Structures are given as structure tokens and as C-alpha cells.
C-alpha positions as a Markdown table, in Angstrom:
| # | Residue | x | y | z |
|---|---|---|---|---|
| 1 | Met | 0.0 | -0.3 | -0.2 |
| 2 | Thr | 1.6 | 3.6 | -1.0 |
| 3 | Ala | 1.7 | 6.5 | 0.6 |
| 4 | Pro | -0.6 | 9.5 | -0.8 |
| 5 | Thr | 2.0 | 12.0 | -2.5 |
| 6 | Glu | 2.2 | 15.3 | -0.8 |
| 7 | Ala | -0.3 | 16.6 | -4.0 |
| 8 | Glu | -3.3 | 14.3 | -1.9 |
| 9 | Ala | -2.3 | 15.0 | 1.2 |
| 10 | Ser | -2.8 | 19.3 | 0.2 |
| 11 | Thr | -6.0 | 18.6 | -1.0 |
| 12 | Ser | -8.2 | 16.6 | 1.3 |
| 13 | Ala | -6.9 | 18.9 | 4.2 |
| 14 | Pro | -9.4 | 21.4 | 3.9 |
| 15 | Ala | -12.0 | 18.3 | 4.1 |
| 16 | His | -11.6 | 18.0 | 7.9 |
| 17 | Met | -10.4 | 20.9 | 9.2 |
| 18 | Ser | -13.0 | 22.5 | 11.6 |
| 19 | Ile | -15.2 | 26.2 | 10.9 |
| 20 | Asp | -14.6 | 28.4 | 13.0 |
| 21 | Trp | -17.9 | 29.2 | 14.2 |
| 22 | Val | -16.7 | 31.8 | 16.7 |
| 23 | Asp | -15.0 | 34.6 | 14.4 |
| 24 | Ile | -17.9 | 33.5 | 11.7 |
| 25 | Leu | -20.5 | 34.9 | 15.0 |
| 26 | Ala | -18.0 | 37.8 | 15.3 |
| 27 | Thr | -18.2 | 38.9 | 12.7 |
| 28 | Ile | -22.1 | 39.5 | 12.1 |
| 29 | Val | -22.9 | 40.5 | 15.6 |
| 30 | Met | -20.3 | 43.6 | 14.2 |
| 31 | Ala | -21.7 | 44.0 | 10.7 |
| 32 | Leu | -25.3 | 43.7 | 12.7 |
| 33 | Ala | -23.3 | 46.3 | 15.3 |
| 34 | Ala | -21.8 | 48.9 | 12.5 |
| 35 | Leu | -25.1 | 49.3 | 11.0 |
| 36 | Thr | -27.2 | 50.5 | 14.5 |
| 37 | Thr | -24.6 | 52.6 | 15.0 |
| 38 | Ser | -24.9 | 53.9 | 11.9 |
| 39 | Trp | -28.6 | 54.8 | 12.3 |
| 40 | Ser | -28.2 | 56.0 | 16.2 |
| 41 | Ala | -26.0 | 58.5 | 14.7 |
| 42 | Phe | -28.6 | 59.1 | 11.9 |
| 43 | Gln | -31.1 | 59.5 | 14.6 |
| 44 | Ser | -29.5 | 61.4 | 17.0 |
| 45 | Asp | -28.1 | 64.2 | 14.6 |
| 46 | Gln | -31.7 | 64.2 | 13.1 |
| 47 | Trp | -33.2 | 64.6 | 16.6 |
| 48 | Gly | -29.9 | 67.3 | 17.2 |
| 49 | Asp | -31.2 | 69.3 | 14.3 |
| 50 | Thr | -35.3 | 69.4 | 15.6 |
| 51 | Met | -34.3 | 70.5 | 18.8 |
| 52 | Ser | -32.1 | 73.8 | 17.3 |
| 53 | Phe | -34.8 | 74.3 | 15.0 |
| 54 | Ser | -38.1 | 73.6 | 17.8 |
| 55 | Leu | -35.3 | 76.6 | 20.6 |
| 56 | Ser | -35.5 | 78.9 | 17.0 |
| 57 | Glu | -39.0 | 78.5 | 16.4 |
| 58 | Ala | -40.1 | 78.9 | 20.1 |
| 59 | Ala | -37.5 | 82.2 | 20.0 |
| 60 | Ala | -38.6 | 83.9 | 17.7 |
| 61 | Ala | -42.2 | 83.7 | 18.9 |
| 62 | Arg | -41.0 | 85.1 | 22.3 |
| 63 | Thr | -40.2 | 88.0 | 20.6 |
| 64 | Glu | -42.9 | 87.5 | 18.5 |
| 65 | Ser | -45.7 | 87.4 | 21.6 |
| 66 | Thr | -43.4 | 90.6 | 23.8 |
| 67 | Arg | -43.6 | 92.6 | 21.1 |
| 68 | Tyr | -48.0 | 91.7 | 21.0 |
| 69 | Phe | -48.1 | 92.3 | 24.8 |
| 70 | Thr | -46.2 | 95.7 | 24.8 |
| 71 | Arg | -48.9 | 97.0 | 21.7 |
| 72 | Ala | -51.9 | 95.8 | 23.7 |
| 73 | Gly | -50.6 | 97.6 | 26.5 |
| 74 | Gln | -50.5 | 100.6 | 24.9 |
| 75 | Leu | -53.8 | 100.1 | 23.6 |
| 76 | Ser | -55.0 | 99.6 | 27.0 |
| 77 | Glu | -53.9 | 102.6 | 28.7 |
| 78 | Ile | -55.4 | 104.2 | 25.7 |
| 79 | Asp | -58.8 | 102.9 | 26.1 |
| 80 | Val | -58.5 | 103.8 | 29.5 |
| 81 | Ser | -57.5 | 107.4 | 28.6 |
| 82 | Thr | -60.3 | 108.4 | 26.3 |
| 83 | Phe | -63.0 | 105.9 | 28.8 |
| 84 | Ile | -61.7 | 109.2 | 31.9 |
| 85 | Ala | -62.2 | 111.3 | 29.4 |
| 86 | Trp | -65.3 | 110.5 | 28.4 |
| 87 | Leu | -66.7 | 109.5 | 32.1 |
| 88 | Glu | -65.8 | 113.1 | 33.3 |
| 89 | Ala | -67.4 | 114.6 | 30.5 |
| 90 | Ala | -70.8 | 112.8 | 30.9 |
| 91 | His | -70.4 | 113.9 | 34.6 |
| 92 | Ala | -70.2 | 117.3 | 33.8 |
| 93 | Glu | -73.1 | 117.2 | 31.0 |
| 94 | Leu | -75.5 | 115.5 | 32.9 |
| 95 | Asp | -74.6 | 117.2 | 35.9 |
| 96 | Ala | -75.6 | 120.5 | 33.5 |
| 97 | Gly | -78.8 | 118.9 | 32.0 |
| 98 | Asp | -77.0 | 119.0 | 28.8 |
| 99 | Ile | -77.7 | 115.2 | 28.1 |
| 100 | Asp | -80.8 | 112.9 | 29.4 |
| 101 | Val | -79.9 | 109.2 | 30.2 |
| 102 | Thr | -83.3 | 108.1 | 31.5 |
| 103 | Asp | -83.8 | 105.9 | 29.1 |
| 104 | Gly | -80.1 | 105.6 | 28.3 |
| 105 | Tyr | -77.4 | 107.2 | 26.5 |
| 106 | Thr | -76.7 | 108.3 | 22.9 |
| 107 | Pro | -73.3 | 110.0 | 21.5 |
| 108 | Asp | -74.8 | 113.7 | 20.7 |
| 109 | Ser | -71.7 | 115.0 | 18.1 |
| 110 | Asp | -72.7 | 118.2 | 19.8 |
| 111 | Thr | -70.8 | 117.1 | 22.9 |
| 112 | Leu | -68.0 | 116.6 | 24.7 |
| 113 | Ser | -69.1 | 113.1 | 25.4 |
| 114 | Gly | -70.3 | 112.0 | 22.7 |
| 115 | Phe | -66.8 | 113.5 | 20.9 |
| 116 | Leu | -64.7 | 111.3 | 22.8 |
| 117 | Tyr | -67.2 | 108.6 | 21.6 |
| 118 | Ala | -66.8 | 109.0 | 18.4 |
| 119 | Arg | -62.9 | 108.7 | 18.8 |
| 120 | Phe | -63.1 | 105.6 | 20.5 |
| 121 | Arg | -61.6 | 102.1 | 19.4 |
| 122 | Pro | -63.5 | 100.5 | 17.6 |
| 123 | Glu | -63.1 | 97.4 | 19.7 |
| 124 | Phe | -63.4 | 99.5 | 22.7 |
| 125 | Arg | -66.0 | 100.7 | 21.8 |
| 126 | Val | -68.0 | 96.6 | 21.9 |
| 127 | Ala | -67.9 | 97.1 | 25.4 |
| 128 | Met | -68.7 | 100.2 | 25.9 |
| 129 | Asp | -71.9 | 99.8 | 24.7 |
| 130 | Ala | -72.3 | 96.9 | 26.4 |
| 131 | Trp | -72.0 | 98.2 | 29.5 |
| 132 | Leu | -74.0 | 101.6 | 28.5 |
| 133 | Ala | -77.0 | 99.2 | 27.7 |
| 134 | Thr | -76.8 | 97.9 | 31.6 |
| 135 | Arg | -77.4 | 102.1 | 32.3 |
| 136 | Pro | -74.2 | 102.1 | 34.4 |
| 137 | Leu | -74.9 | 106.3 | 35.1 |
| 138 | Ile | -77.8 | 106.1 | 37.1 |
| 139 | Asn | -77.7 | 102.5 | 38.0 |
| 140 | Ser | -75.8 | 101.0 | 40.8 |
| 141 | Asp | -75.8 | 97.6 | 39.8 |
| 142 | Ala | -74.8 | 98.0 | 36.5 |
| 143 | Pro | -70.0 | 96.8 | 35.8 |
| 144 | Pro | -68.6 | 99.1 | 37.5 |
| 145 | Thr | -66.1 | 99.7 | 34.3 |
| 146 | Pro | -66.7 | 98.8 | 30.1 |
| 147 | Phe | -62.8 | 97.2 | 30.8 |
| 148 | Ala | -65.5 | 94.5 | 33.1 |
| 149 | Met | -67.9 | 93.5 | 30.4 |
| 150 | Ala | -66.8 | 89.9 | 28.6 |
| 151 | Glu | -67.1 | 92.3 | 25.1 |
| 152 | Tyr | -64.0 | 94.1 | 26.1 |
| 153 | Gln | -61.2 | 92.0 | 24.3 |
| 154 | Val | -57.9 | 93.6 | 22.8 |
| 155 | Ala | -56.9 | 91.3 | 19.8 |
| 156 | Glu | -53.4 | 92.6 | 20.4 |
| 157 | Glu | -53.2 | 90.6 | 23.8 |
| 158 | Thr | -54.7 | 87.4 | 21.9 |
| 159 | Glu | -52.7 | 87.5 | 20.0 |
| 160 | Ala | -49.5 | 87.0 | 22.4 |
| 161 | Asp | -51.6 | 84.5 | 24.8 |
| 162 | Arg | -51.1 | 82.4 | 22.0 |
| 163 | Leu | -48.2 | 83.5 | 20.1 |
| 164 | Gln | -46.9 | 82.9 | 23.8 |
| 165 | Gln | -48.5 | 79.0 | 24.0 |
| 166 | Leu | -46.8 | 78.9 | 20.5 |
| 167 | Ala | -43.9 | 79.5 | 22.6 |
| 168 | Asp | -43.9 | 76.5 | 25.6 |
| 169 | Glu | -45.1 | 74.2 | 22.7 |
| 170 | Lys | -42.7 | 74.2 | 20.5 |
| 171 | Ala | -39.6 | 74.7 | 23.6 |
| 172 | Ala | -41.2 | 71.4 | 24.9 |
| 173 | Ala | -41.1 | 69.9 | 21.3 |
| 174 | Ala | -37.7 | 70.8 | 22.3 |
| 175 | His | -36.8 | 69.5 | 24.8 |
| 176 | Ala | -38.4 | 66.6 | 23.7 |
| 177 | Ala | -36.3 | 66.4 | 20.7 |
| 178 | Asp | -33.1 | 66.2 | 23.1 |
| 179 | Asp | -34.2 | 63.6 | 25.4 |
| 180 | Asn | -34.3 | 61.9 | 22.1 |
| 181 | Asp | -30.9 | 62.8 | 21.0 |
| 182 | Asp | -29.3 | 61.7 | 24.2 |
| 183 | Lys | -31.6 | 58.3 | 23.8 |
| 184 | Tyr | -29.5 | 57.5 | 20.9 |
| 185 | Val | -26.3 | 58.9 | 21.8 |
| 186 | Leu | -26.6 | 56.8 | 24.6 |
| 187 | Ser | -27.0 | 53.9 | 21.8 |
| 188 | Thr | -24.2 | 54.4 | 20.5 |
| 189 | Ile | -22.3 | 53.6 | 23.6 |
| 190 | Leu | -24.0 | 50.2 | 24.6 |
| 191 | Phe | -22.8 | 49.3 | 20.5 |
| 192 | Ala | -19.5 | 50.3 | 21.1 |
| 193 | Gly | -19.3 | 48.0 | 23.7 |
| 194 | Ile | -20.9 | 45.1 | 21.4 |
| 195 | Phe | -17.5 | 45.8 | 18.7 |
| 196 | Leu | -15.4 | 45.5 | 21.9 |
| 197 | Phe | -16.8 | 42.0 | 23.7 |
| 198 | Ala | -17.3 | 40.8 | 20.0 |
| 199 | Gly | -13.3 | 41.9 | 19.1 |
| 200 | Leu | -11.8 | 39.9 | 22.9 |
| 201 | Ser | -14.0 | 36.9 | 21.9 |
| 202 | Thr | -11.9 | 36.3 | 18.9 |
| 203 | Lys | -8.4 | 37.2 | 20.6 |
| 204 | Met | -9.3 | 34.3 | 23.7 |
| 205 | Arg | -7.6 | 31.2 | 24.1 |
| 206 | Ser | -10.0 | 29.3 | 25.2 |
| 207 | Arg | -13.8 | 28.2 | 24.1 |
| 208 | Leu | -14.7 | 29.1 | 27.2 |
| 209 | Gly | -13.9 | 32.4 | 27.1 |
| 210 | Gln | -14.6 | 32.4 | 23.8 |
| 211 | Asn | -18.3 | 31.7 | 24.2 |
| 212 | Met | -18.6 | 33.6 | 27.0 |
| 213 | Met | -17.3 | 37.1 | 24.9 |
| 214 | Leu | -19.3 | 36.4 | 21.7 |
| 215 | Gly | -22.5 | 35.7 | 24.7 |
| 216 | Phe | -22.6 | 38.8 | 26.3 |
| 217 | Ser | -21.4 | 40.6 | 22.7 |
| 218 | Ile | -25.0 | 38.5 | 21.4 |
| 219 | Val | -27.4 | 39.8 | 24.3 |
| 220 | Leu | -25.9 | 43.7 | 24.5 |
| 221 | Leu | -26.7 | 43.5 | 20.9 |
| 222 | Val | -30.6 | 42.0 | 21.6 |
| 223 | Ala | -30.8 | 44.8 | 24.1 |
| 224 | Gly | -29.8 | 47.3 | 22.2 |
| 225 | Val | -32.5 | 46.5 | 19.0 |
| 226 | Val | -35.0 | 46.1 | 21.7 |
| 227 | Tyr | -33.5 | 49.7 | 23.1 |
| 228 | Leu | -33.4 | 51.3 | 19.9 |
| 229 | Val | -37.8 | 50.5 | 18.7 |
| 230 | Ser | -38.7 | 51.8 | 21.9 |
| 231 | Val | -37.0 | 55.3 | 20.7 |
| 232 | Pro | -39.3 | 57.3 | 19.0 |
| 233 | Ile | -37.5 | 57.7 | 15.0 |
| 234 | Gln | -37.4 | 61.6 | 13.2 |
| 235 | Val | -37.4 | 61.0 | 9.9 |
């Protein structure tokens, strides 16, 4: 019986070589970790942009809200000033007998009170008419001023409130985006650990050490994927 030649031995040798599943699984784990790390980095960047945009919109809304609040205060001062002047004129005319309010006040352009009434702001005149309907000049139970009436509204103040609410909503959205950004940053740290343990599994000399490192990396990978599923996605 003749011994196999060198060529025959080299040809038949690979058939008896065992496949190193640790290296293969470690490579797969690291590839998946690389994909999830890239996804986490992308989402972190997206949420960071969303936070920046929301903060800018919140700041702009607050600036506009302050401007409208200032304008509303100015208009309210005008309403108060013209009302006080009208009230003084109306009382003086009532005492002098120049006007009769028994059937309610009727503006007369020939009187100072009528002159002032014609110059009320349209918004204020709505509340003034509602107040005059209660006959305040002779009815002690009437509301003290037209500013106590539900009809008194300043559009600029309403807009300021709306913008302030919008600013609060945008600020809350920015806070949520920052929280999601932090979650994706945390996930990249988790996947970096997967690279570490998967890489160590290929360097360990004992099979037990290889299996432990590889198993730990697989557990971390599964936990990381489950964690990512729970984090909102920004598109």
C-alpha cells in the first residue's frame, strides 16, 4: 500500500478542517452593531436638528409675543384714558342737564362726551356699548367700567397669548427632541460595547472565554435593538 503523495495530502486537508463559528458569529454581530450604530448616529443628528429648529421657533414666538403684549398694553392705556375723559365729560353734562340718560346714553356729536365716544377704538366701543346698555350712569348695580365686560377684548393681547402658548409648545418639543437625541447617543455607547466584546471573542484562547465574550456581545446586541425600537424615529 503506497503512501499518499504531497499533492494528494494538501488537497484532502481542507475537508478535515473545522469551521470556526466564533469568528463567523463575531463578524456577523459586529456587522449588525455597525449598522445599528450608523442608524443611531443618523437619528441623533436628526433629533439634534429638530431641537435646534424648535428652539429657534420658540425664541421667535416669544419675541413676537412680547411685541404684541407691549402693543396690547399701549392700546389698553389709550382705552382707559379716553374712557376717563368721556366719563368726566358725561358726568359734567349730566349735572348741567345737557344730556338725558333716562332711556340710556345716546352719543351727541355736539357734546364733548359724544365727541370722545366717536373716537373710541372699535374694539373698545363694543365693550362700551354693552356697558352703556346696563345704564351705568343711573344704575348702581351696573358693572363699574366697560373693562369688566366680557365684550372687552384686545386682539393684540389674544395674539400675544397664542404666541406665548406656541413658544411653550416649541420649547417642550425641543426638550423632547433633546431627550431622544440623548437616547440615541446612549445607544451608540451600547453598540460600542458590542464591538469590544465581539472583538475579544476572537482573541480569547480558551473556547469558554470565546463563548462568554461572544454570548455577552449577542445579549447586548439584542438589548440594544430592543432599546432602539422603543425610541421615537425622526424622519
